[in-house]
N, C-alpha and C positions, 0 to 999 in steps of 0.2 A: 431397253437401251438407255445409256448414261448421259443424259443431254447437259451439255458445257456451255456456258456461257464465258465471256471474257470482259473486263472492263478494261480497258488500255490497251492500245497495241503498240507502244515503243519498243524499247531494246528489250525489255523482259518480257512485255505481251507476246512479242513476236518470238520469244524463245520459247515460252510456254507452248506456243501452237506449235512450234516446231518440234520440242520435245513430244509432246501427244501423240502425234502422227509419225515420228520417227521411231515409236516407242510402242504404237498403237497394238501390233502381233501381242507384245509382251503383257501391257497393261490388260488387254482385254482376257489373257489367259489368266492372270491373277486375278482380276476380279469376277471372272466368269459371266462377262456381258459385253455386249460391244458400247464403243466410246464414239461421240461423236461432238463436235464443236459447232453450237447452233447461230450461235450470235456474237458479235464482237461489238463495242460500243466504242466509239472513236471520236475526238476532238473536230478532226475534219474529214470529211467522207471524199475530197476530190483526190487526197493524197494518193500516191501512188504505193501500192505495197504488195509482196509477194503471198498472197491467197486470192481466192475468189473473191470477187467485191461483193458477190452478192450476200457474203456473210456480214458484211459491215453496215452500222449505221451511226450516224451522228444523234440522233434522235432518241432522247431517255426513254420516253413514251414507249415508242417503237420495240426497244429494246426489253423493256418490262410486259410487253404483250404476252411475251414467251412464258414458259414454265421451263426451269433448270431443276437439274439434279444436284448442280455443283457449278459455281461461280468464282473464277479466279480474277482478283481485283489487282492491279499493278499500275493505277494511274498517278499515286504519290500524292502528298499533300492529306489535309485533314478533311477539306469540301472542295469537291461535291462528294469524295469517297465515302464520308461516315454516312451522307445521305441514304446513298445507292445500296450500302450493305445494311444500314438498318431496314431499307425496304424488303430487302431480301430475307434477314433473318425474321423479321415481321412474317413472313411468308413459308417459312420454315424451310428455306433455301440456305446450306451450308456455304461459307466463303472462304478460301483459301487467299490468304493477303500477303504480300511483300513487303506492306508498306509501314515503316517501322515509325514514322512520326504521328500517324493516326493511331497506331496500338499504344505508344507512350503515351497519349493523351487522351485517348477515348477507351481503350482496352476495357477498363473496368465495365462501363456502360454497354458496350459491345457485347461483350461474354455475359452478362446479365439477361441481355436482349436474347441472346441466342439460348439460354438456360430454359427462360422464361418459354420460349416456342420450341422446345424439344431439337433444337440443332445445335450447330459449331460455328465458331470463327478460327482458324487455326494459322499461325502466322510461323513457322518453322524458319523461312525465308526471311522473316524481317530482322534476323539476330544471324550475323555473318552466313551469309547465304549458303556455303558450301559446306558448313558443319552443321550436321543435324543434331544440334544441342539439346533443343526444346524437345524431341522425342526421346534422346536420351535420357532426360531430366524425368518426363511423363508416362515412359513407358519400361525404362530399363533401370531407374533408381527412384522408383516411386516412394520407396519405404527409407532410403538413405538421408539421413541427417543432414544438410548441407551446413554450416557455418561460414564460408566463406566462398563466394564467387569473383575470380577476379580475370582480366583479361585485355587482349589488345584487340579492341574490336571497328578499328578503321584503317583501311589500306592505304589511304591517303598519306595519313598523317604518319603510319608508322615507314612507309618509305621515305618522308622526308627527314623523320630521326635518325634512319639506320643511313642514309647518306651522310647526314650532321656527324654522326657516331662515326662509321668508318674512314669517310674522306675529310673530315674538318670543313664541310662546307657550310656556306651560311643560308640560313632560313628560306631568304627571297631567290636566291639563284636556284636551289632544289625545287620549291614551290613552282617556278616560272617553266622549269623543264618537266613537273610532274604533271602540269597544264598541256605540254607540249606533246607527252606522250600519252596522254588520255587518262592519267591517274586523279586527275583532279578538275574538276569543274571549273567553267570561266570564271563563277563567281564560288571560290573555294570556302565559304563561311563557315557551311555547317560542319564541314570536316576539320579545319584548322581552329576553331574555335569549341570544338567539343562537344557542339549540339547532336552530330549523327551517333558518336558513341554513348552519349546521355539517354539517348532515346532506347539504343541497345540495352543500355545496362538497367532500366528502368523495367524492360520486360524480362530480362534475364532475373533480377530481383523477386519478380512475381512469382516465376517457375521454381526457384531456388526455395524460397522463404513462405509462399504459400499464400499470399495476399498482395496487394497493390500497396505501395507506398505511396506517401504523399509526393507530390511534384518536387515540393521544397526541402525534400530528404537527401537528394544529392547534389552536392557541389558539383560545378563544372567550371574547369579553366583548359583553353585551348593551349596551343604551343607556338602561337604567334612572337611570343615573347622569350621564347628559349633562344641563347647566343651560344656562340662558339667558345667563350670562354667558360659557360656553365660544362658544355661539354668536358673540356679538358682539366677542368677543376672535378670532375667526377672520374675521371680516368685514372688518374692518381690513386683513387680508393679501389679502382678493379669495378666501377659499376658503368653501366649504359643507359642512356636517356629512352625511354619510351613512355607514349601516352597510355596511361594504364585506368582502366574503368575498374573500380571495385565496390562490393557492397557486402556487407557483413552484419552480424546480427547479437546480438545480447541473449537471445530468448524472449525479449519484452519488445525492444524496437531495433530498426532496421538504420543503417547508416553507412555512408562512403562518398563516393563520387567519382569524378572523371578529372585528372589533373596529370602534369608532366611528372613522371617519377622516375627514379634512378634504381634499376637493377642490378643485381648482382651477377656475376658470371654463372654462378653456379644454381641460379633461380632458374625454372622451367621455362619461363618468359624471355630469357635472356637471349636464345638461341632464335626467338621468332621475329623475322627482318623482312625487309624489303614491303610487298604489297599482302603479305602473309596474315589472318588474323587467328586468335588462339583464345580459349576459354580455359579456364583453369579452374577447378572445383577442389574445395578442402571439407572437408568433413567428419562425422566419428567413423569409427572401426577402422580408422587410418586411410579413411578416403582421400587419395593425393591425384587427382587425373586431369592431363592435359589434353585438349582436343583442337588439332590445327589443321588449317584448310583455307581455301579462296574466301575472302570475306564476301565478294562480291563479283559482278560481271553477269553477261548475259547467260552463258550456259549454267553455272554454277547455281544461281538464283533460279533460273527456270527449272533446273533439275530438281532442287529442294522442293518446289512448289508441286511438282507433279508427283514427288517420292510422298510428300505430303497428303497429296489427295488418295494417293494409292492408301497409305498408311491408314487414314480415315475410314476409307469405304470398306477396308477389310473387318472393322470394328462395327459391332449392333450399336454403338452410341460413343460418342466422346467420353473417353475414361474420365471419371472423377479421380483424384489423386490428393491427398493431404501430407504435407510435410509433417514429420515429428517435431514436437516441441524441443528447440534448441537449448542446450544449459550454458552454453560459454560460447564465445567468439575469438577467432584467431587475432590477436592484437599486434598492429604493428610497432616495431620496434625501435625504429630508427629515421632522423629525417637529417637531411643534409641544409643546412642554412647559411645564408649568404649575407654577410654583413658590410656597409663603407667602413673603411679601417678606422674613420674617426670615430664610431661606435663600439669598435670591439671591445675596448676596455669597460665600458658600461656593461654591455652584454655579458663579459666574462665574470664581474661582478654578480651579476642574478644566477649565472651557472654554478658558480663556486659555493652559492647556499645551497644547492641539490647535490645530492649524495651520489645518486647513481646516473655517470652519464660519459661520455666521450667528448672530450674537447680538444678540437684540433684547431690551429689558425695557421694558415698559409699567406703569405705577402702575395699580391697579384700586381701586375702593370696596369689593370683596369680599376684600380684603387678600392678591390674588396679582399676581406678573408673570409674565412669560413670555418663554420663548426660542424662536426656529426655529433648528434646527441639524441636523445632517447626522445619518445613521443611525451613523456611525463612533463619532461623540461618543456617542451614546446609549449605546453599551455602555462605555464607561470612565466614566459618571458613577453617583454613589452611589444606588441604587434608593431609598435611604430620604429622600432628598431631592426626589425627583419626585411631586408630588401627583396629576396628570394627565399621561398622555403620548399623543398622537393621530398615527399616521402623515399625509403630506401626499402627496397625489397628481397630477401633471401640472404642476407648477411647475418652470421650470428654475433648478436651482442657481446661485448665485451665489458665486463662490470670494474669499474673504477671506482674508490671511494672517496677522489677529489679531482679537482679539475688538474692538469696538466699544466 
């Protein structure tokens, strides 16, 4: 019998429990063994739950007295989850987790601990819960050299910017609606400030490029300061606002970040709207793949965790895979830069000194003009002159020899 433990029984934990028993016959047929949930550790034993109360305990020592073949962790946060998972890995007990924050900050340490004890920690559900991107990278594309991974990794922010793009609504108005609909938390900081997408990007970067990047590698800018006039300015060039997470490599270092970006209508990410998530892979041999699906929620996340469990238990050990050395990265070509009207002439003087760029200025009632320019130009512009800057994805760069 395969003995299962659960750490946490909130929305996702309950979903995992329900999924195990609703698909019990199929799981047992695939694995050739019985599966049974043995114990569940919760914070509040007195809370009413839709499961046998004898399964529950709020005493960690009571939970750890038993022996498990697999444990699902969905508590959230770094502690005490890290401590509990470390105890399990030290006992050679594999762990399936949906805890993106924990993996982003402690994944390197926990993987090393798992390897030391011949076990594994798997986190498929920690990134875009309904998209099996991690097992795709580790099992289906282990020898494909990925040069860039980008995506829309947060459903809350994607819902907000979709409403701003399509209906011209204000950020605060849409955020309030998202909270009422249950798409956003009462405290939406993790989502709208880009933390949630940042956690996921760090995990994806490790899977694509083979090692954990330092935390300082990836910048993080949320969508709180995006205004309607930004959206309207972008529309004149056929662009849509998205919160894009991107990591790329030049073969030696990894760089990127999470930031509001403008996406051309022809780019694969342009059609990913609402609460949907997407991951876009680019690499050698013409690799250009887009994966879309629900990024969160009880059922998609729980299903991803259970499928992760089945996938690993069908293997004799956690697969070791190493990415090929990358020779080059895909460079971003254009940025949309906003300037106060009184700074436009000074900025134009800087741009005139650089030969390859686009240069467009449009007068707006808000007192701003804008340029579309190459990323090379951005490196030389005085940062104090730039009011806002957004990368552009998917437009074909037009080469001009001088400023217009």
